[in-house]
py3Dmol code that shows the C-alpha trace and the ligand (Angstrom):
import py3Dmol

protein = """\
ATOM      1  CA  MET A   1      95.490 127.769  85.921  1.00  0.00           C
ATOM      2  CA  ASN A   2      93.270 130.474  87.300  1.00  0.00           C
ATOM      3  CA  LYS A   3      92.931 130.677  91.039  1.00  0.00           C
ATOM      4  CA  ILE A   4      89.747 129.197  92.447  1.00  0.00           C
ATOM      5  CA  THR A   5      87.447 131.681  94.082  1.00  0.00           C
ATOM      6  CA  ALA A   6      84.237 131.078  95.983  1.00  0.00           C
ATOM      7  CA  ALA A   7      81.207 132.410  93.978  1.00  0.00           C
ATOM      8  CA  ILE A   8      77.808 133.035  95.353  1.00  0.00           C
ATOM      9  CA  THR A   9      75.686 130.955  92.913  1.00  0.00           C
ATOM     10  CA  ALA A  10      72.241 131.140  94.632  1.00  0.00           C
ATOM     11  CA  VAL A  11      70.441 133.111  97.398  1.00  0.00           C
ATOM     12  CA  GLY A  12      67.459 132.191  99.526  1.00  0.00           C
ATOM     13  CA  GLY A  13      65.596 134.033 102.286  1.00  0.00           C
ATOM     14  CA  TYR A  14      62.758 133.559 104.742  1.00  0.00           C
ATOM     15  CA  VAL A  15      60.746 135.972 106.885  1.00  0.00           C
ATOM     16  CA  PRO A  16      57.911 134.846 109.077  1.00  0.00           C
ATOM     17  CA  GLU A  17      54.463 136.089 108.285  1.00  0.00           C
ATOM     18  CA  ASP A  18      53.648 137.751 111.561  1.00  0.00           C
ATOM     19  CA  LYS A  19      54.394 141.578 111.687  1.00  0.00           C
ATOM     20  CA  LEU A  20      55.163 143.566 114.832  1.00  0.00           C
ATOM     21  CA  THR A  21      54.547 147.234 113.922  1.00  0.00           C
ATOM     22  CA  ASN A  22      55.590 150.423 115.700  1.00  0.00           C
ATOM     23  CA  ALA A  23      51.926 150.884 116.555  1.00  0.00           C
ATOM     24  CA  ASP A  24      51.934 147.391 118.187  1.00  0.00           C
ATOM     25  CA  LEU A  25      54.991 148.421 120.301  1.00  0.00           C
ATOM     26  CA  GLU A  26      53.312 151.661 121.364  1.00  0.00           C
ATOM     27  CA  LYS A  27      50.777 149.525 123.213  1.00  0.00           C
ATOM     28  CA  ILE A  28      53.528 147.455 124.986  1.00  0.00           C
ATOM     29  CA  VAL A  29      56.212 150.003 125.990  1.00  0.00           C
ATOM     30  CA  ASP A  30      56.490 153.790 126.315  1.00  0.00           C
ATOM     31  CA  THR A  31      57.554 154.531 122.786  1.00  0.00           C
ATOM     32  CA  ASN A  32      56.158 156.039 119.568  1.00  0.00           C
ATOM     33  CA  ASP A  33      56.285 155.500 115.919  1.00  0.00           C
ATOM     34  CA  GLU A  34      57.991 158.881 115.255  1.00  0.00           C
ATOM     35  CA  TRP A  35      60.868 158.163 117.735  1.00  0.00           C
ATOM     36  CA  ILE A  36      61.505 154.699 116.383  1.00  0.00           C
ATOM     37  CA  ARG A  37      61.470 155.788 112.760  1.00  0.00           C
ATOM     38  CA  THR A  38      63.683 158.930 113.130  1.00  0.00           C
ATOM     39  CA  ARG A  39      66.050 157.293 115.493  1.00  0.00           C
ATOM     40  CA  THR A  40      66.492 153.846 113.717  1.00  0.00           C
ATOM     41  CA  GLY A  41      64.571 153.819 110.338  1.00  0.00           C
ATOM     42  CA  ILE A  42      62.457 150.945 111.430  1.00  0.00           C
ATOM     43  CA  SER A  43      58.626 150.718 110.871  1.00  0.00           C
ATOM     44  CA  GLU A  44      57.898 147.022 111.422  1.00  0.00           C
ATOM     45  CA  ARG A  45      59.644 143.635 112.001  1.00  0.00           C
ATOM     46  CA  ARG A  46      58.725 139.958 111.536  1.00  0.00           C
ATOM     47  CA  ILE A  47      58.175 137.488 114.462  1.00  0.00           C
ATOM     48  CA  LEU A  48      58.370 133.790 114.378  1.00  0.00           C
ATOM     49  CA  LYS A  49      55.480 132.481 116.344  1.00  0.00           C
ATOM     50  CA  GLY A  50      54.552 128.981 117.350  1.00  0.00           C
ATOM     51  CA  GLU A  51      55.590 126.581 120.107  1.00  0.00           C
ATOM     52  CA  GLY A  52      58.878 124.748 119.651  1.00  0.00           C
ATOM     53  CA  LYS A  53      60.076 126.841 116.700  1.00  0.00           C
ATOM     54  CA  GLY A  54      63.669 128.200 116.618  1.00  0.00           C
ATOM     55  CA  SER A  55      66.187 129.709 114.236  1.00  0.00           C
ATOM     56  CA  SER A  56      66.531 126.422 112.350  1.00  0.00           C
ATOM     57  CA  ASP A  57      62.902 126.927 111.261  1.00  0.00           C
ATOM     58  CA  LEU A  58      63.882 130.209 109.709  1.00  0.00           C
ATOM     59  CA  ALA A  59      67.054 128.785 108.081  1.00  0.00           C
ATOM     60  CA  ALA A  60      65.615 125.636 106.660  1.00  0.00           C
ATOM     61  CA  PRO A  61      63.036 127.310 104.279  1.00  0.00           C
ATOM     62  CA  ALA A  62      65.714 129.854 103.235  1.00  0.00           C
ATOM     63  CA  ILE A  63      68.042 127.071 102.232  1.00  0.00           C
ATOM     64  CA  GLN A  64      65.334 125.073 100.507  1.00  0.00           C
ATOM     65  CA  GLU A  65      64.428 128.047  98.410  1.00  0.00           C
ATOM     66  CA  LEU A  66      67.937 128.432  97.387  1.00  0.00           C
ATOM     67  CA  LEU A  67      68.271 124.767  96.427  1.00  0.00           C
ATOM     68  CA  ARG A  68      65.159 124.873  94.392  1.00  0.00           C
ATOM     69  CA  LYS A  69      66.428 127.915  92.457  1.00  0.00           C
ATOM     70  CA  ARG A  70      69.844 126.272  91.819  1.00  0.00           C
ATOM     71  CA  ASN A  71      68.008 122.999  90.943  1.00  0.00           C
ATOM     72  CA  ILE A  72      70.231 120.883  93.215  1.00  0.00           C
ATOM     73  CA  ASP A  73      69.472 118.369  95.909  1.00  0.00           C
ATOM     74  CA  ALA A  74      70.229 118.799  99.636  1.00  0.00           C
ATOM     75  CA  THR A  75      72.349 115.532  99.519  1.00  0.00           C
ATOM     76  CA  GLU A  76      74.868 117.466  97.294  1.00  0.00           C
ATOM     77  CA  ILE A  77      75.648 120.008 100.091  1.00  0.00           C
ATOM     78  CA  ASP A  78      79.193 119.541 101.562  1.00  0.00           C
ATOM     79  CA  CYS A  79      78.947 121.923 104.470  1.00  0.00           C
ATOM     80  CA  ILE A  80      76.491 124.265 106.344  1.00  0.00           C
ATOM     81  CA  ILE A  81      77.808 127.133 108.357  1.00  0.00           C
ATOM     82  CA  CYS A  82      75.203 128.789 110.455  1.00  0.00           C
ATOM     83  CA  ALA A  83      75.811 132.289 111.801  1.00  0.00           C
ATOM     84  CA  THR A  84      73.519 132.960 114.753  1.00  0.00           C
ATOM     85  CA  VAL A  85      73.357 134.320 118.269  1.00  0.00           C
ATOM     86  CA  THR A  86      69.964 132.617 118.883  1.00  0.00           C
ATOM     87  CA  PRO A  87      70.847 128.857 118.362  1.00  0.00           C
ATOM     88  CA  ASP A  88      67.965 126.408 118.684  1.00  0.00           C
ATOM     89  CA  MET A  89      69.791 125.122 121.800  1.00  0.00           C
ATOM     90  CA  VAL A  90      73.190 125.735 123.438  1.00  0.00           C
ATOM     91  CA  PHE A  91      74.177 122.450 121.811  1.00  0.00           C
ATOM     92  CA  PRO A  92      74.041 120.757 119.456  1.00  0.00           C
ATOM     93  CA  ALA A  93      74.749 123.188 116.761  1.00  0.00           C
ATOM     94  CA  THR A  94      71.885 124.685 114.871  1.00  0.00           C
ATOM     95  CA  ALA A  95      73.685 123.781 111.580  1.00  0.00           C
ATOM     96  CA  ASN A  96      73.229 120.117 112.540  1.00  0.00           C
ATOM     97  CA  ILE A  97      69.535 120.543 113.182  1.00  0.00           C
ATOM     98  CA  ILE A  98      69.176 122.440 109.892  1.00  0.00           C
ATOM     99  CA  ALA A  99      70.972 119.683 107.930  1.00  0.00           C
ATOM    100  CA  HIS A 100      68.583 117.169 109.501  1.00  0.00           C
ATOM    101  CA  LYS A 101      65.512 119.223 108.638  1.00  0.00           C
ATOM    102  CA  ILE A 102      66.443 119.673 104.994  1.00  0.00           C
ATOM    103  CA  GLY A 103      67.853 116.235 104.369  1.00  0.00           C
ATOM    104  CA  ALA A 104      71.520 117.316 103.887  1.00  0.00           C
ATOM    105  CA  ILE A 105      72.753 113.896 104.955  1.00  0.00           C
ATOM    106  CA  ASN A 106      76.262 114.251 103.438  1.00  0.00           C
ATOM    107  CA  ALA A 107      77.007 117.682 104.989  1.00  0.00           C
ATOM    108  CA  PHE A 108      78.996 118.502 108.057  1.00  0.00           C
ATOM    109  CA  GLY A 109      77.996 121.710 109.788  1.00  0.00           C
ATOM    110  CA  PHE A 110      78.793 124.139 112.610  1.00  0.00           C
ATOM    111  CA  ASP A 111      77.539 127.322 114.101  1.00  0.00           C
ATOM    112  CA  LEU A 112      79.578 130.500 114.177  1.00  0.00           C
ATOM    113  CA  ASN A 113      78.849 133.358 116.614  1.00  0.00           C
ATOM    114  CA  ALA A 114      80.053 136.848 115.661  1.00  0.00           C
ATOM    115  CA  ALA A 115      76.660 138.516 116.424  1.00  0.00           C
ATOM    116  CA  CYS A 116      75.701 141.022 113.685  1.00  0.00           C
ATOM    117  CA  SER A 117      79.010 140.445 111.796  1.00  0.00           C
ATOM    118  CA  GLY A 118      78.279 136.695 111.855  1.00  0.00           C
ATOM    119  CA  PHE A 119      77.345 136.388 108.278  1.00  0.00           C
ATOM    120  CA  LEU A 120      80.555 138.104 106.988  1.00  0.00           C
ATOM    121  CA  TYR A 121      82.687 135.899 109.266  1.00  0.00           C
ATOM    122  CA  ALA A 122      80.770 132.721 107.996  1.00  0.00           C
ATOM    123  CA  LEU A 123      80.891 133.876 104.385  1.00  0.00           C
ATOM    124  CA  THR A 124      84.771 134.374 104.692  1.00  0.00           C
ATOM    125  CA  THR A 125      85.098 130.983 106.381  1.00  0.00           C
ATOM    126  CA  GLY A 126      82.977 129.141 103.721  1.00  0.00           C
ATOM    127  CA  ALA A 127      84.878 130.880 100.949  1.00  0.00           C
ATOM    128  CA  SER A 128      88.164 129.552 102.368  1.00  0.00           C
ATOM    129  CA  PHE A 129      86.734 125.961 102.266  1.00  0.00           C
ATOM    130  CA  ILE A 130      85.945 126.439  98.583  1.00  0.00           C
ATOM    131  CA  GLU A 131      89.249 128.197  97.686  1.00  0.00           C
ATOM    132  CA  SER A 132      91.136 125.253  99.297  1.00  0.00           C
ATOM    133  CA  GLY A 133      89.607 123.003  96.677  1.00  0.00           C
ATOM    134  CA  ARG A 134      88.442 120.615  99.385  1.00  0.00           C
ATOM    135  CA  TYR A 135      84.716 121.376  99.147  1.00  0.00           C
ATOM    136  CA  LYS A 136      82.369 122.153  96.216  1.00  0.00           C
ATOM    137  CA  LYS A 137      79.066 123.252  97.701  1.00  0.00           C
ATOM    138  CA  VAL A 138      79.053 125.272 100.970  1.00  0.00           C
ATOM    139  CA  ILE A 139      75.862 126.726 102.402  1.00  0.00           C
ATOM    140  CA  VAL A 140      76.344 130.007 104.563  1.00  0.00           C
ATOM    141  CA  VAL A 141      73.136 130.901 106.468  1.00  0.00           C
ATOM    142  CA  GLY A 142      72.528 133.765 108.778  1.00  0.00           C
ATOM    143  CA  ALA A 143      69.456 132.952 110.981  1.00  0.00           C
ATOM    144  CA  ASP A 144      68.316 134.714 114.112  1.00  0.00           C
ATOM    145  CA  LYS A 145      65.124 134.376 116.065  1.00  0.00           C
ATOM    146  CA  MET A 146      65.788 137.620 117.988  1.00  0.00           C
ATOM    147  CA  SER A 147      62.308 137.619 119.533  1.00  0.00           C
ATOM    148  CA  ALA A 148      63.554 134.751 121.684  1.00  0.00           C
ATOM    149  CA  ILE A 149      66.082 137.052 123.470  1.00  0.00           C
ATOM    150  CA  VAL A 150      64.372 140.428 123.323  1.00  0.00           C
ATOM    151  CA  ASP A 151      62.931 141.832 126.550  1.00  0.00           C
ATOM    152  CA  TYR A 152      59.552 143.284 125.453  1.00  0.00           C
ATOM    153  CA  THR A 153      59.509 145.403 128.634  1.00  0.00           C
ATOM    154  CA  ASP A 154      62.767 147.231 127.589  1.00  0.00           C
ATOM    155  CA  ARG A 155      61.987 150.081 125.135  1.00  0.00           C
ATOM    156  CA  ASN A 156      65.706 150.568 124.455  1.00  0.00           C
ATOM    157  CA  THR A 157      66.044 147.194 122.679  1.00  0.00           C
ATOM    158  CA  CYS A 158      62.598 145.826 121.888  1.00  0.00           C
ATOM    159  CA  VAL A 159      61.996 148.298 119.092  1.00  0.00           C
ATOM    160  CA  LEU A 160      65.101 147.259 117.234  1.00  0.00           C
ATOM    161  CA  PHE A 161      65.053 143.575 116.476  1.00  0.00           C
ATOM    162  CA  GLY A 162      63.229 141.045 114.318  1.00  0.00           C
ATOM    163  CA  ASP A 163      63.349 137.428 113.130  1.00  0.00           C
ATOM    164  CA  ALA A 164      64.628 136.200 109.672  1.00  0.00           C
ATOM    165  CA  ALA A 165      67.063 134.056 107.770  1.00  0.00           C
ATOM    166  CA  GLY A 166      69.103 134.478 104.578  1.00  0.00           C
ATOM    167  CA  ALA A 167      71.330 131.967 102.902  1.00  0.00           C
ATOM    168  CA  VAL A 168      73.830 131.683 100.035  1.00  0.00           C
ATOM    169  CA  LEU A 169      75.410 128.811  98.172  1.00  0.00           C
ATOM    170  CA  LEU A 170      79.141 129.092  97.559  1.00  0.00           C
ATOM    171  CA  GLU A 171      80.684 127.126  94.652  1.00  0.00           C
ATOM    172  CA  PRO A 172      84.139 127.176  92.989  1.00  0.00           C
ATOM    173  CA  SER A 173      84.657 129.621  90.138  1.00  0.00           C
ATOM    174  CA  VAL A 174      87.734 130.378  87.950  1.00  0.00           C
ATOM    175  CA  ASP A 175      86.183 133.523  86.435  1.00  0.00           C
ATOM    176  CA  GLU A 176      87.600 135.928  88.995  1.00  0.00           C
ATOM    177  CA  ASN A 177      84.215 136.577  90.565  1.00  0.00           C
ATOM    178  CA  GLY A 178      82.892 135.739  93.903  1.00  0.00           C
ATOM    179  CA  ILE A 179      84.290 136.552  97.419  1.00  0.00           C
ATOM    180  CA  LEU A 180      87.471 138.525  96.413  1.00  0.00           C
ATOM    181  CA  ASP A 181      88.552 140.067  99.687  1.00  0.00           C
ATOM    182  CA  SER A 182      87.462 140.313 103.311  1.00  0.00           C
ATOM    183  CA  LEU A 183      88.597 142.453 106.231  1.00  0.00           C
ATOM    184  CA  LEU A 184      87.393 141.084 109.535  1.00  0.00           C
ATOM    185  CA  LYS A 185      88.024 142.695 112.891  1.00  0.00           C
ATOM    186  CA  SER A 186      87.127 142.157 116.545  1.00  0.00           C
ATOM    187  CA  ASP A 187      87.778 143.873 119.912  1.00  0.00           C
ATOM    188  CA  GLY A 188      86.572 142.410 123.245  1.00  0.00           C
ATOM    189  CA  ILE A 189      86.145 145.850 124.678  1.00  0.00           C
ATOM    190  CA  GLY A 190      82.604 145.664 123.244  1.00  0.00           C
ATOM    191  CA  LYS A 191      81.561 142.940 125.758  1.00  0.00           C
ATOM    192  CA  ASP A 192      80.258 145.290 128.286  1.00  0.00           C
ATOM    193  CA  PHE A 193      78.071 147.170 125.953  1.00  0.00           C
ATOM    194  CA  LEU A 194      76.175 144.469 124.096  1.00  0.00           C
ATOM    195  CA  HIS A 195      75.685 141.052 125.635  1.00  0.00           C
ATOM    196  CA  MET A 196      73.440 138.633 127.381  1.00  0.00           C
ATOM    197  CA  LYS A 197      74.191 138.660 131.092  1.00  0.00           C
ATOM    198  CA  ALA A 198      73.337 135.131 132.036  1.00  0.00           C
ATOM    199  CA  GLY A 199      72.988 131.634 130.547  1.00  0.00           C
ATOM    200  CA  GLY A 200      76.698 131.251 129.828  1.00  0.00           C
ATOM    201  CA  SER A 201      79.302 129.489 131.812  1.00  0.00           C
ATOM    202  CA  VAL A 202      80.127 132.644 133.813  1.00  0.00           C
ATOM    203  CA  LYS A 203      76.590 132.966 135.095  1.00  0.00           C
ATOM    204  CA  PRO A 204      74.551 129.837 134.410  1.00  0.00           C
ATOM    205  CA  ALA A 205      70.717 130.080 134.424  1.00  0.00           C
ATOM    206  CA  SER A 206      69.221 130.210 137.833  1.00  0.00           C
ATOM    207  CA  VAL A 207      65.911 131.324 139.356  1.00  0.00           C
ATOM    208  CA  GLU A 208      67.660 134.592 140.319  1.00  0.00           C
ATOM    209  CA  SER A 209      68.953 135.200 136.821  1.00  0.00           C
ATOM    210  CA  VAL A 210      65.508 134.631 135.276  1.00  0.00           C
ATOM    211  CA  LEU A 211      63.864 136.937 137.853  1.00  0.00           C
ATOM    212  CA  ALA A 212      66.576 139.588 137.130  1.00  0.00           C
ATOM    213  CA  ARG A 213      65.623 139.376 133.351  1.00  0.00           C
ATOM    214  CA  GLU A 214      69.321 138.526 132.512  1.00  0.00           C
ATOM    215  CA  HIS A 215      68.519 136.159 129.648  1.00  0.00           C
ATOM    216  CA  TYR A 216      67.756 138.957 127.192  1.00  0.00           C
ATOM    217  CA  ALA A 217      69.898 141.050 124.817  1.00  0.00           C
ATOM    218  CA  TYR A 218      71.328 144.094 126.702  1.00  0.00           C
ATOM    219  CA  GLN A 219      72.651 146.986 124.793  1.00  0.00           C
ATOM    220  CA  GLU A 220      74.063 150.425 125.722  1.00  0.00           C
ATOM    221  CA  GLY A 221      72.920 151.851 122.460  1.00  0.00           C
ATOM    222  CA  LYS A 222      74.673 155.216 122.367  1.00  0.00           C
ATOM    223  CA  THR A 223      78.082 153.687 123.033  1.00  0.00           C
ATOM    224  CA  VAL A 224      77.608 150.933 120.559  1.00  0.00           C
ATOM    225  CA  PHE A 225      76.387 153.530 117.962  1.00  0.00           C
ATOM    226  CA  LYS A 226      79.593 155.516 118.249  1.00  0.00           C
ATOM    227  CA  PHE A 227      81.766 152.489 117.712  1.00  0.00           C
ATOM    228  CA  ALA A 228      79.470 151.183 114.929  1.00  0.00           C
ATOM    229  CA  VAL A 229      79.472 154.385 112.944  1.00  0.00           C
ATOM    230  CA  LYS A 230      83.295 154.605 112.927  1.00  0.00           C
ATOM    231  CA  GLY A 231      83.932 150.915 112.614  1.00  0.00           C
ATOM    232  CA  MET A 232      81.694 150.108 109.686  1.00  0.00           C
ATOM    233  CA  ALA A 233      82.732 153.197 107.761  1.00  0.00           C
ATOM    234  CA  ASP A 234      86.433 152.862 108.458  1.00  0.00           C
ATOM    235  CA  VAL A 235      86.593 149.196 107.475  1.00  0.00           C
ATOM    236  CA  SER A 236      84.592 149.753 104.280  1.00  0.00           C
ATOM    237  CA  ALA A 237      86.881 152.592 103.287  1.00  0.00           C
ATOM    238  CA  GLU A 238      89.949 150.447 104.151  1.00  0.00           C
ATOM    239  CA  LEU A 239      88.647 147.578 101.964  1.00  0.00           C
ATOM    240  CA  LEU A 240      88.275 149.992  98.965  1.00  0.00           C
ATOM    241  CA  GLU A 241      91.681 151.538  99.394  1.00  0.00           C
ATOM    242  CA  LYS A 242      93.369 148.145  99.832  1.00  0.00           C
ATOM    243  CA  ASN A 243      91.865 146.962  96.513  1.00  0.00           C
ATOM    244  CA  ASN A 244      92.384 150.254  94.590  1.00  0.00           C
ATOM    245  CA  LEU A 245      88.577 150.723  94.322  1.00  0.00           C
ATOM    246  CA  THR A 246      86.537 153.926  94.628  1.00  0.00           C
ATOM    247  CA  GLY A 247      82.858 154.492  95.244  1.00  0.00           C
ATOM    248  CA  ASP A 248      82.471 154.705  91.445  1.00  0.00           C
ATOM    249  CA  ASP A 249      83.542 151.064  91.023  1.00  0.00           C
ATOM    250  CA  ILE A 250      80.945 149.843  93.559  1.00  0.00           C
ATOM    251  CA  ALA A 251      77.464 148.919  92.315  1.00  0.00           C
ATOM    252  CA  TRP A 252      76.019 148.177  95.678  1.00  0.00           C
ATOM    253  CA  LEU A 253      76.672 148.616  99.400  1.00  0.00           C
ATOM    254  CA  VAL A 254      75.049 145.766 101.378  1.00  0.00           C
ATOM    255  CA  PRO A 255      75.119 146.983 104.927  1.00  0.00           C
ATOM    256  CA  HIS A 256      74.118 145.383 108.140  1.00  0.00           C
ATOM    257  CA  GLN A 257      70.711 146.891 109.013  1.00  0.00           C
ATOM    258  CA  ALA A 258      71.045 148.081 112.659  1.00  0.00           C
ATOM    259  CA  ASN A 259      70.331 151.749 112.225  1.00  0.00           C
ATOM    260  CA  LEU A 260      69.665 153.904 109.217  1.00  0.00           C
ATOM    261  CA  ARG A 261      72.021 156.568 110.553  1.00  0.00           C
ATOM    262  CA  ILE A 262      74.920 154.057 110.708  1.00  0.00           C
ATOM    263  CA  ILE A 263      74.162 152.923 107.131  1.00  0.00           C
ATOM    264  CA  ASP A 264      74.018 156.578 105.799  1.00  0.00           C
ATOM    265  CA  ALA A 265      77.436 157.365 107.477  1.00  0.00           C
ATOM    266  CA  THR A 266      79.093 154.310 105.793  1.00  0.00           C
ATOM    267  CA  ALA A 267      77.701 155.193 102.358  1.00  0.00           C
ATOM    268  CA  ASP A 268      78.836 158.844 102.734  1.00  0.00           C
ATOM    269  CA  ARG A 269      82.261 157.714 103.751  1.00  0.00           C
ATOM    270  CA  MET A 270      82.493 155.481 100.655  1.00  0.00           C
ATOM    271  CA  GLY A 271      81.212 158.276  98.391  1.00  0.00           C
ATOM    272  CA  LEU A 272      78.104 156.307  97.442  1.00  0.00           C
ATOM    273  CA  SER A 273      74.679 157.752  96.483  1.00  0.00           C
ATOM    274  CA  LYS A 274      71.595 156.333  98.217  1.00  0.00           C
ATOM    275  CA  GLU A 275      70.453 154.497  95.154  1.00  0.00           C
ATOM    276  CA  LYS A 276      73.461 152.194  95.484  1.00  0.00           C
ATOM    277  CA  VAL A 277      72.658 151.158  99.080  1.00  0.00           C
ATOM    278  CA  MET A 278      70.403 148.165  99.995  1.00  0.00           C
ATOM    279  CA  ILE A 279      68.084 149.277 102.746  1.00  0.00           C
ATOM    280  CA  ASN A 280      65.148 147.133 104.082  1.00  0.00           C
ATOM    281  CA  ILE A 281      65.568 147.978 107.805  1.00  0.00           C
ATOM    282  CA  GLN A 282      62.101 149.670 107.687  1.00  0.00           C
ATOM    283  CA  LYS A 283      60.390 146.262 106.991  1.00  0.00           C
ATOM    284  CA  TYR A 284      62.458 143.836 109.037  1.00  0.00           C
ATOM    285  CA  GLY A 285      64.474 145.731 111.755  1.00  0.00           C
ATOM    286  CA  ASN A 286      67.739 144.286 112.901  1.00  0.00           C
ATOM    287  CA  THR A 287      67.664 140.578 112.173  1.00  0.00           C
ATOM    288  CA  THR A 288      71.378 140.194 113.360  1.00  0.00           C
ATOM    289  CA  ALA A 289      73.171 137.539 111.229  1.00  0.00           C
ATOM    290  CA  ALA A 290      70.372 137.529 108.680  1.00  0.00           C
ATOM    291  CA  THR A 291      70.384 141.225 107.583  1.00  0.00           C
ATOM    292  CA  ILE A 292      72.989 141.008 104.759  1.00  0.00           C
ATOM    293  CA  PRO A 293      71.812 137.798 103.044  1.00  0.00           C
ATOM    294  CA  LEU A 294      68.245 139.038 103.349  1.00  0.00           C
ATOM    295  CA  CYS A 295      69.226 142.160 101.377  1.00  0.00           C
ATOM    296  CA  LEU A 296      70.909 140.003  98.668  1.00  0.00           C
ATOM    297  CA  TRP A 297      67.770 137.939  98.524  1.00  0.00           C
ATOM    298  CA  GLU A 298      65.534 140.938  98.054  1.00  0.00           C
ATOM    299  CA  TRP A 299      67.787 142.668  95.560  1.00  0.00           C
ATOM    300  CA  GLU A 300      68.860 139.495  93.600  1.00  0.00           C
ATOM    301  CA  SER A 301      66.790 140.356  90.473  1.00  0.00           C
ATOM    302  CA  GLN A 302      68.568 143.688  90.231  1.00  0.00           C
ATOM    303  CA  LEU A 303      72.165 142.246  90.482  1.00  0.00           C
ATOM    304  CA  LYS A 304      74.169 141.752  87.396  1.00  0.00           C
ATOM    305  CA  LYS A 305      77.154 139.526  86.627  1.00  0.00           C
ATOM    306  CA  GLY A 306      80.332 141.452  87.356  1.00  0.00           C
ATOM    307  CA  ASP A 307      78.697 143.926  89.847  1.00  0.00           C
ATOM    308  CA  ASN A 308      81.115 144.877  92.669  1.00  0.00           C
ATOM    309  CA  LEU A 309      79.331 144.687  96.020  1.00  0.00           C
ATOM    310  CA  VAL A 310      80.659 145.682  99.434  1.00  0.00           C
ATOM    311  CA  LEU A 311      79.073 143.902 102.342  1.00  0.00           C
ATOM    312  CA  ALA A 312      79.682 145.645 105.659  1.00  0.00           C
ATOM    313  CA  ALA A 313      78.732 144.913 109.252  1.00  0.00           C
ATOM    314  CA  PHE A 314      79.332 145.924 112.924  1.00  0.00           C
ATOM    315  CA  GLY A 315      78.013 144.033 115.971  1.00  0.00           C
ATOM    316  CA  GLY A 316      78.423 142.558 119.384  1.00  0.00           C
ATOM    317  CA  GLY A 317      81.949 141.669 120.428  1.00  0.00           C
ATOM    318  CA  PHE A 318      82.740 144.103 119.089  1.00  0.00           C
ATOM    319  CA  THR A 319      83.019 142.405 115.754  1.00  0.00           C
ATOM    320  CA  TRP A 320      83.045 144.227 112.385  1.00  0.00           C
ATOM    321  CA  GLY A 321      84.200 143.774 108.759  1.00  0.00           C
ATOM    322  CA  ALA A 322      83.738 144.363 105.090  1.00  0.00           C
ATOM    323  CA  THR A 323      83.745 141.949 102.214  1.00  0.00           C
ATOM    324  CA  TRP A 324      84.210 142.528  98.570  1.00  0.00           C
ATOM    325  CA  VAL A 325      81.973 140.329  96.325  1.00  0.00           C
ATOM    326  CA  LYS A 326      81.971 140.335  92.492  1.00  0.00           C
ATOM    327  CA  TRP A 327      78.523 139.005  91.603  1.00  0.00           C
ATOM    328  CA  ALA A 328      78.686 135.801  89.516  1.00  0.00           C
ATOM    329  CA  TYR A 329      75.324 135.516  87.714  1.00  0.00           C
TER     330      TYR A 329
END
"""
ligand_1 = """\
48
LIG
O 73.456 145.529 115.398
C 74.371 145.427 116.397
C 74.984 146.769 116.826
N 73.986 147.652 117.256
C 73.898 148.825 116.844
O 74.565 149.177 115.827
C 72.959 149.808 117.476
C 73.636 151.066 117.709
N 72.811 151.981 118.475
C 71.757 152.596 118.028
O 71.295 152.317 116.895
C 71.058 153.728 118.815
O 71.928 154.049 119.939
C 69.630 153.418 119.370
C 68.686 153.323 118.217
C 69.681 151.980 120.124
C 69.158 154.439 120.367
O 69.229 155.719 119.738
P 69.965 157.008 120.400
O 69.851 158.108 119.600
O 71.404 156.470 120.696
O 69.180 157.128 121.733
P 69.580 157.035 123.281
O 69.847 155.668 123.606
O 70.675 158.074 123.485
O 68.291 157.558 123.960
C 67.840 158.932 123.697
C 66.527 159.139 124.458
C 66.668 158.617 125.972
O 65.846 159.590 126.666
P 66.507 160.741 127.587
O 67.516 160.069 128.471
O 67.208 161.563 126.541
O 65.365 161.345 128.271
C 66.020 157.302 125.896
O 65.404 156.996 127.116
O 65.487 158.316 123.876
C 64.915 157.485 124.905
N 64.450 156.170 124.265
C 63.260 156.054 123.710
N 62.205 156.930 123.482
C 61.147 156.442 122.840
C 65.194 155.054 124.139
N 64.442 154.160 123.543
C 63.325 154.747 123.176
C 62.066 154.226 122.559
N 61.070 155.115 122.445
N 61.964 153.055 122.065
"""
view = py3Dmol.view(width=600, height=400)
view.addModel(protein, "pdb")
view.setStyle({"model": 0}, {"cartoon": {"style": "trace"}})
view.addModel(ligand_1, "xyz")
view.setStyle({"model": 1}, {"stick": {}})
view.zoomTo()
view.show()
């Protein structure tokens, strides 16, 4: 009998309507469109507005779109894994809130935090549930309302991030397609360079922590950049080598969208031309766990059964990884 693999059988995505352009940011902090575009590749990002709205409000419509496309009911879902660094609340898990919002009454769910690599970690975890034979329909969603943790007085970070969600459905396949290999890595050395200073158990929220603006994403960009360029390119090259693949075998690189220069370095290292790289950072910025599924969502109509995709990410932790997917439809 053929081995069971976890195939991606549907994709959904959601971006809020409101745009925050580089011109808008020029009015808020000391920055300019030219700097942002040349240093990052970003022109605009989407922002989720509205009182009482959180990451689950990005994830729910993304999953609902996917269910409509696959023509299945939310009650058929076995499990929801939500990758996020901006959960609706510290607890309960956002996955539980999403399940309630979409009517996935038979699903269990949990959140997974691996920052910008969260989607790859969640995808690999979800794939293992399918491969074990225990579950038949697993939703993996990356959802981040980054605007909730961005300091719009800090020009180093506020130009980078946006809000979005992207989701995939995993189902068993015996056709040797789906999630075929994954290399995931982490190194706690990254903690000092990309983190939120307060609000965790080390430094619970206090009047002082709020006044010191410690509940926002803090990043030492230059250091993270150096690790990211090497980490994402190395792990992608290692994945190819391990599976006896070359750039010629790869139809698409689906990179985390943090910085166009990091994406270009990874594509170069893999020997891929620009036409094979999914890039939408100019429209959405860095949406953390949502960047990779959002690319799959936008490029879905161009993907063909049997296409080899390499999904690659680098983020806070540090966490990084690359996943080989053979497209199933
Ligand atoms: O997704 C999770 C992982 N994160 C990443 O992968 C992000 C990695 N880092 C980066 O993408 C880049 O480091 C940034 C885009 C964040 C920054 O680009 P950079 O080329 O590393 O710039 P820098 O931080 O070294 O700053 C260069 C200069 C500085 O001025 P001085 O000290 O040279 O006078 C900054 O103050 O640019 C200045 N600067 C800005 N100028 C205009 C920083 N932010 C801005 C801004 N507008 N928004």
